[in-house]
N, C-alpha and C positions, 0 to 999 in steps of 0.2 A: 677751616681745616680740611685738608684733602682726604681722599679715600684711603683706607689702610694700606691697600696694595701699592699706593703711590708714594708711601713713606719709607720704602726700603732703601738701603744705602746703595746697592748695586743692582739696578733693575735687570732682570734676566729676559732676553728676547723671547717672546712667546710665538709659537706657531699659530696658524689660523684656527685649527680646532681648539687649541688651548685658549685663544682669545674668545672664541665663542663660548667655551665653558666658563671662563671668568665672567663674561657678561651675564650668563645665566645664573651664576652663583653670587654675583655682587649685590643682589637684592636681598640676600639672606640677612636676617637681623643680627647674626653673630659678628658680622663685619663692623657693625656700629658700636660694639661693646669695647670699652677700654679695659685692658688687663695689665696689672703691675705684678708680674711674676717674680721680679727681683725682691721687692719689698715683702710680698705676702708669702712666697714660697722659697725665696733664696735662689732662684734660677735665673741665670743670665741668658735670656732667649732673645735673639735678634728679631727685628721687625719682620724680616723676610721669613723667618721660621714661623712667626706668629701667623702671618698670612697663609703659609702652607698648612699649618695646623687647622686654621679656620676653614680652609678649603676642604680639607679632609672631613672635618666635622659637619660642614654644610652638606656634603654628599650623603652622609648617613642620616641627617636630620631633615627628611623630606618635608614634613609638615611645618617646618620653621618655628617650632615651639621652643627651641633652645635647649631641649632635653632629649636624650636618647636613652633607650632601655637596654637591658642586657642582650636581648635578642637582636636589636638593631645594631649594637656594637659588633656582635658576632657576624652578622651579615655584612657589615661594613668592612671588616677585616678580610672576608672572602672576596668582596667586590674589588678592593684595591690590590688584591694579589698577595696579601700577607696571610700566611697560614701558620699561626703560632700553635705550639703544643697545648694540650689540654691544661697542663699545670701552669704554663706561662699565661694562658688566657684567663684562667681563674685568678691568678695573682694580680693581673692587670685590672680585672673587674673589682676585686676586693680593694685595691688601691684607689680606684676611681670612685667607688661607691662607699665613701667614708661613713656616711650616716646610715647605710643599709636600707635605704628606701627604694632601691632598684632604679633610681633615676640618676643619670650622669649628665652633669653640666659641662660647658666647654672648658672651664678652668680645670676641673678634675680630669677631663679627657686629655688636655694638653700636658699636664704634669705627668700623668701615667705614661704618655707616649714618649716624653723627653727622658723619663727615667728608664725606659725599656729599650728604646731604639736610638741610634746616633743620628746626627743631623743629616748625613748623606742619604741614609735610608728614608728619612722623613721627606727629604726633598724629592727623592725618586718616586716615592709613593704619591706625593702631591701632583706629580706630572702624569699619573696614570689616566688615560682617557676614560671619561665616564659619560654616560648618557643622562637623559632627563629622568626625574622621579627616582633617583637612586639606582639606576641600572647601569650596566657596563656598556661602553660604547662598542658599536659593531665594527668589525673589520669589513673590508670591501667584499670579501667572499661571502660573509654573512649577509650583507645587504643584498647581493645577487641571489643568494639562496632564499631570502625572505620574499623577494620579488617573484622568484620561481614558484614558491609555495602559494603565494597569493594568486598567481595566475592559475595554478591547478585548482584551487578552491573556487575561483570564479568560473572556470570552465566546467567544473562539476555542477555548480549551480545552474549554469546555462544549459548543460546537457539534461539535467533534471527538468528544467522548465520546458525544453523541447519535447521530452517524453510526455509531459502532461498536456501541452498545447496540441501536439499532433497525435494524441492517442486515438483519435477517430480513424487514423490510417495505420498507425504503428501496431495497435492491438490486434486488429484483424490480420495484418500481414504476419505478425509473429505467431499468432495462432495457426495461420495457414501453413507456415513452415513446420511447426510441430505436428500438425495433422498430416502433412505430406510425409514426414518421417514415419508416421504411424501407418499410412496407406501404401507406402512404397513396397514393403514386403508382399502385400497382396497383389500389387501390380506386377511384381516380378514373377509371381506364380503364373500369370497369364502370358508374360513376355519373355522371361529369362529361361534359356535352355543351354546347358543342362541345369536341372534343379539340384540344389545342395540340401540334403536331408540327413542330419546327424553325421555330417562329415563325409557322406557318400553322395555321389552324383547319380541322377537318373534322367530318363527322357532325353538322352543326348542325340541331337540330330546328326544325320549322315552328312559328311563333307565330300565335296567333289575332289577332283585330282589336284586342284590348286589350294585346297584347304578351306574353301569358302562354303557357307551354308546357304543353299537356295531357299526361296520363299516356300516352295512346295515341300522341301525336306523339313522346314521349320513347322509348317502346318501339320505335317504328318505326326509330329510329337506334341502338338498342342501349342506351338509358339505363335502368339497372335501379333499382328502389327501393333505398333506403339499406340496409335489412335484407338484401335479396338480394345487394347489392354486398359487404357484410361477409362473408356466407356464402361467396360466390364467391372473395373474396380469401383467406379462411382455407382453403378447399378447395384452391386452387392452392398455398398455402404448405405445407400438410400433405402434399399430393401429392408435391411436390418433396422434402420432408424424408423421407417414407417411402421414396421411390425411392432416395435417397442411402443411407439406413440399410440397405435391402435389398442394394444393390450392395456396400457396405462389409462387411456381414455375410457375403455370399457369398464375397467375397475373403478375409476373415479365416478362414472355415471351411475353404476350400481350402488356405490357407496352413498352418493348424495341423494339418490332416489329412495333410499331406505327410509320408511316413515319413522322408524325408531330413531334413526340418526337425525332426521329433521326435527323431531320433537326434542331431542337432547340439545341440538343447536339452539332452538328457540328458547329452551329453558336456561341454557348458559347465557344467552343474550339478556333474558329477563333478570337473571341473578346478577349479572354485571350492572344492568341499569339500576336495580334496587340498591346495589352496593354504592353506586355513585350518588343516588338520591339520599341514602343514609349518610353519606360523607359530606353532604351539603351542596352537591352539584345538582341543580334542578334540570331534569329532562322532561320535555314536553313531547308527547307522542303526536305524530302527524294525524290530522282529522281525516275521517273517511267521508268522502264527498261523492254525491251522485250527480253526474253531469245532466244538465237540462238546457235544451235549446230554446232561446227566446226569439231568435230571428233566423231567417234562412237566406240571407243575401250573399253568403259565401265569404264575407269578409271577417267573420269571427268576432265582430264587435258585440253581438248579442249572445255569445256563448257564456254559459254560467253553470253553477252547480248548486245543489241543495245542501245547505249546512244548517243543521238544527231546525229543519222545516222552514227555512227561509232561503230566498234566492240571493245568491252572491255572484257578482260578476267574475268571470275568468277570462283568460286570454288577454286581449287588448282592451283595457278598461276605458270606457267612455267618461273620463274624468270631468270633462266640461261639455258633454253632449246633451242636447235638449231635443226631445222628439218634436218633429214638425207635425202639423195637422195631417199631411198626407201619410207620414209614417205611422201615426197613431190610428189612422182609419184602415190601415192594411192588416189583414188577418193572415196568420200562418195556416198551413194545411191542417194542423190539429185544432184550429179554432182559437188559438191564442193570438194576442196582439203581436204584430210584426215588430213594433217598437214600443217600449213602455218604460217610463222612468221608475226605477225601483229603489232609489236612495235619496234621502232628504238632505237638508243642509247640514245636519249633524251626523250624517252617515247612517241614519236609521234604515233598516232593511224592510222592504215590503210596502213602501208608500207609493201611491199613484201620483200622476201629474197633478190631479186636482188637490190632493192632500199637500202637495208641495207648493201650492199657491200658483197654479197655472203654469207648471213646467219649469220649476227651478232647476238649476244645474246641480250635478253631483259635486260633492266636496272632494278634497284631497285625501280623504280617508281611504286607505288601501283595502279595497274589497276583493282584490284578485287572489288573496291568500287566505289561509285558514287562520286559526288562532295565533295571535302574535306574529303574523307574517310567515307562518310555517306552511310549506307546500302540502297539498293533499296527499294522503297515502295512495299508492298505486302499485299495480303489478308490473313486472318487467323492469326495464332500464330506461332512464332518461337519456337525452342527447349528451348531457355532461358525463354520465356514467359510461356510455359507449365511447365517447371521446377519450376518457381516461384509460379504458381498456385498450383502445386502439393505439394510444401512445405508448403504453407499457409493452404490449406485444409487438408493436411496430418497430421499436428500437431493437428488440431481440432479433426479429426477422431481418432487419436491415444489416445487423452485425453478422448474422448467419449467412446472408446472401453475399456480403463482401468477402467473408472467409472462404466460402466455396468458390467464388470467382478466382481468388488468389490461388486456391488449391488446384483448380483446373489448369491455371496458367503454369504453376510450378511443376505439376505432373506432366504436362505436355513438353516442358523443357527438360525433364529429367531423363537422362540416358541410363539404362540399367547397368551399363559397363563403366559409368563415370560416377564420381563423387557428387554430392549435392552442391558443395561449394567448389567450383572449378578452380584450377590453378595448383601450384605446388607450394602454397604457403603452409608452413609447418603448423602455425598456430591454428589456422582455419581447419586443417585436417584433424587436429586433435579435438577441436570443438565439435566437429561433425561426429567423430567417434564417440564423444561423451554424450551428445544428444541422442544419437541412435541407440546407444547402450541404455541410457536412462529411460527413454520412451518405450523401448521394447520390454524391458523387465518390469517397469512400473505399470504398464498397461496389462501385462500378464497377471501381476499380483492383484491389481485392482479388479480385473475381471473375475478372478477366483474369489476375491472378497465379496463382490456383488452377488455372485451365484450362491455362495454359502449363506449369506444373509437372507436372500430372497427365499431359498428353500427352508431355512430355519423358521422364518416368519410364516410361511405357508403351513408348515407343520404345526405351528401354534395357533392357526386359524386367525391370523392378524390380517385385516383387510388392507388393500393397497400394498401387498408384500412385494410385488414386482417393482412398483414405484420406489419403495425404500431400497431395494437392491440396486436399482439404477443410480439412486442418489449416493449410495455407498460406493459404487464404482467411480462416480465423478469426484466425490469429496475425498477419496483416498489419495488423489493427486495433491491435495493441500496438506502440507506437512503439519504434524502435531495436532492442530485444532480441527482438521477435517474429519478425523476419525471420531472425535468427541461429539461433533455436531451430528454425524451420521448415527451415532448410538442413541441419541435422544429424539430423532425424527419421528418414530412411531408414537410419541407421547400424545398428540391430539386424538389419534385414532383409538388408542387404548382408553382414553378418558371418555370418548363418545360411544363406545361399544359396550352396552351393559351385559352382553352375553358372554363376555370373557370371564374366566375364573381367575382367581388370584395368582395361581401358578403360571397361567398364560401371560398375565400382565407383567409378572416378574421376569419371565423368560424372554419377553419382547425387548427387554433392556439388557439383561444379563447375557443372553446368547450373542447378540451383535457386539456387545462390549468385549466378550472373550475372543471373538473372531478378530475384531480390530486390534485388541491388545497382542494377540499372537502374531498377526501379520506385521504389525508395526515394530514389535520388540524382539521377535524371534526370526520370523521368515525373511523379512526384508534385510536385516543385517547379515543373515547367512547367504542370501542370494546376491546382494550387492557386494558383500564383503567389504574390502577397503577401497573399492573403486571410486566412491564418492569422496572419501577423505575430507569430510567437513565436520566441524564441531557442532554440537546441538545449538549453541548460542549463535553461531553464524547463520544457521538455517532459520532460526527464529527471527533474527534480525532481517534476513532477506525476505521472509514472509511479511514482516511489518512494513518494510520499505517498499517492496513491489506491490503489496496490497494497497498501500496508501497512494501510490502513483497510478496504478492501473485497475484498482478495484479487485473484483473476483477473478478476472483473467490473470491479473498480476499475481494473486495468491496461488493460483494453479501453476503458473510458470515460474514461481520463485526459486525452486531448487535448480532447474536447468539454467536459469539466468544467473544464479550464484555460481554455478559451474563454469559458465562462460566468463564471468568476472575473474574467477580463480585462474583459469588457463591464460586469459589475457594478461593478468598481472604477472604470471610466471614468465611471460615473454617480454615484459616491460623492464627496461633498464633504469629503474628509479628506486631510491630507498623507500618512498611512500608505498609503491606497489609491493615491494618485498615485505614491508611491515604489515600491510593489509593481508598479504598472502600468509604470513605467519599467524595472523588472527583467525583465518578461515581454516587452514589445514589442521587436522587432528594429529597426523603423523608427518612431520616435515621431511622424513627420509624416504617416504614411499613414492614409487613411480605409479601414478594413477592409470596410465595407459596400459601397462602390463597387468595391473589389478583388474581393469575392465575386461581384458581378454580372458583372464582366468575365471572371473565370475560368470561371464557369458558362456564359456565352455562348460562350466559346472551346471548352469541353468539349462543348457541344451543337452545334458546327459553325456558329457564327455566328448562333444564334437570338437573337431580340430579348429574350427573357426566359427565366428558368428556371422551375422549378415554382412553384406558388402558395405564397405565404408568404415569398418571397425579396425582396419589395419592402419589406423592413424599412427603417425610417428610418435615415438616415446617422448615423454615430457623431458625437457632439458634438466640436467642435474644442477642443483643449486651449488654443488661444490666446484664445478668447472666453468660456470658461466661468468660473464664479465659484468655482473651487476654492480651497481654503485654501493659503496659501503657507507 
């Protein structure tokens, strides 16, 4: 017996997609079922219509169980382009599900379809292109759109991998750009004439008959050559940095040299060790060993220490060394033997060569260590400790050196009369205006926050107050979580200083918390206004994303990097970009460029303009652009 679709009276020519669909569906078990609709239901259904009904049923029955549910039937109607009314759909479901078990078999499905729709509509529905697993077949445009979307996803992944792989150069370069934006206003003080102060100009040099400013006229009003201006800017920056390091170092030294603080630290360590021991973790303290020289040949083989009134080898253990007669007959300066076997076959300490049976060799028992192989306690730092500290601080200083090299290069290339990003690109101009605006105001607010926190902690007699003020200044660049971290930074000092009263300890947390809360929730919104135009969720997402990619520098740069993404998406003619822009923006009708000018003018006390570079072109209106829909 042939296949069911071969038993039709008048075979209909199938297109190539239809043939592929039939080949995919021909393995469904429903095509192997024999149905007698005339005898059982009194319906005269042709073999061709039976095949068409089986095709429709197979599309909805993806798991090939021979049964579809009410939800599957509803999805099937939508898939094949049939949109029955709610009453009609409910009537069909009731007619198909005679026993009310919620399961629809093929025969029930076929009877309901024949009673509801005519043969022409069923034939048309059976020819609707479908995809695999009960999906609708894609049109050519949808296929191209899927390829385009997949390329965007792949490019995004590749771009992220590049950011991670080349972060050793991208992170210092990005930090250098932002630091250059921070130092350019100071460089302009040395170089740019006339100076703009609150919308007014001062120190304007005299011009000659041709309208040019000579070098002598520039020097007369304090205008420095570009190279001298860069050197002066860096000198001020490093002077402030060195002063802060000296102040913090002095505070830290005085704090750690305080005997009360040292005793509290030792007590905290002892309490922690006791807690571990009580928890089942066995801690063995390092033995205190007294070094003792057994030989003076300079090779260190005879160096040892006294442990429990017994000599134990140290340094390079003579595991298989046996004293020769010449070595045994040689005396040290202090009268001791130049070489003496001090360990027996079982590792006993203090045995002579005669006791070992004429100079037996030492065993493999490790006598170079203390109890259970633990190194002797010692003052100072071992080579491993010094190597760890060097690696930790070496990475920081390498990063700092690279950042400063990039800063020097960028500042030497920066012309005070030109923008940072040269050219007439509208997008880059707006990005520069956004970065300049954010860096200027954020630095100003962070500086005020750090000063207030340091003064407040000094008034409460909290040690390392300047350090905590600097940390508050830096952490204020990290959105949301930075202020929380800064608020709890004084916790170790508060716990270690017994001289503090209860109100001082409480004020050490409440005071900075109030400052951070006011700056983050009141002052920053009023200063920035709507210029950022970012939702809190988008800022938090940027913090997580850039923090995971670039670590702490990424967290610090997360907000301006999100601003760069927002501006770039606004100039990108793609629905994906417009959708992401919709998720980032808090007010889709706002022009951020105008809002930045207004907020900067308000921050400068009503000046007519902000620093140079803020006259970036206004952001394109979403109403008139040619973005894809």
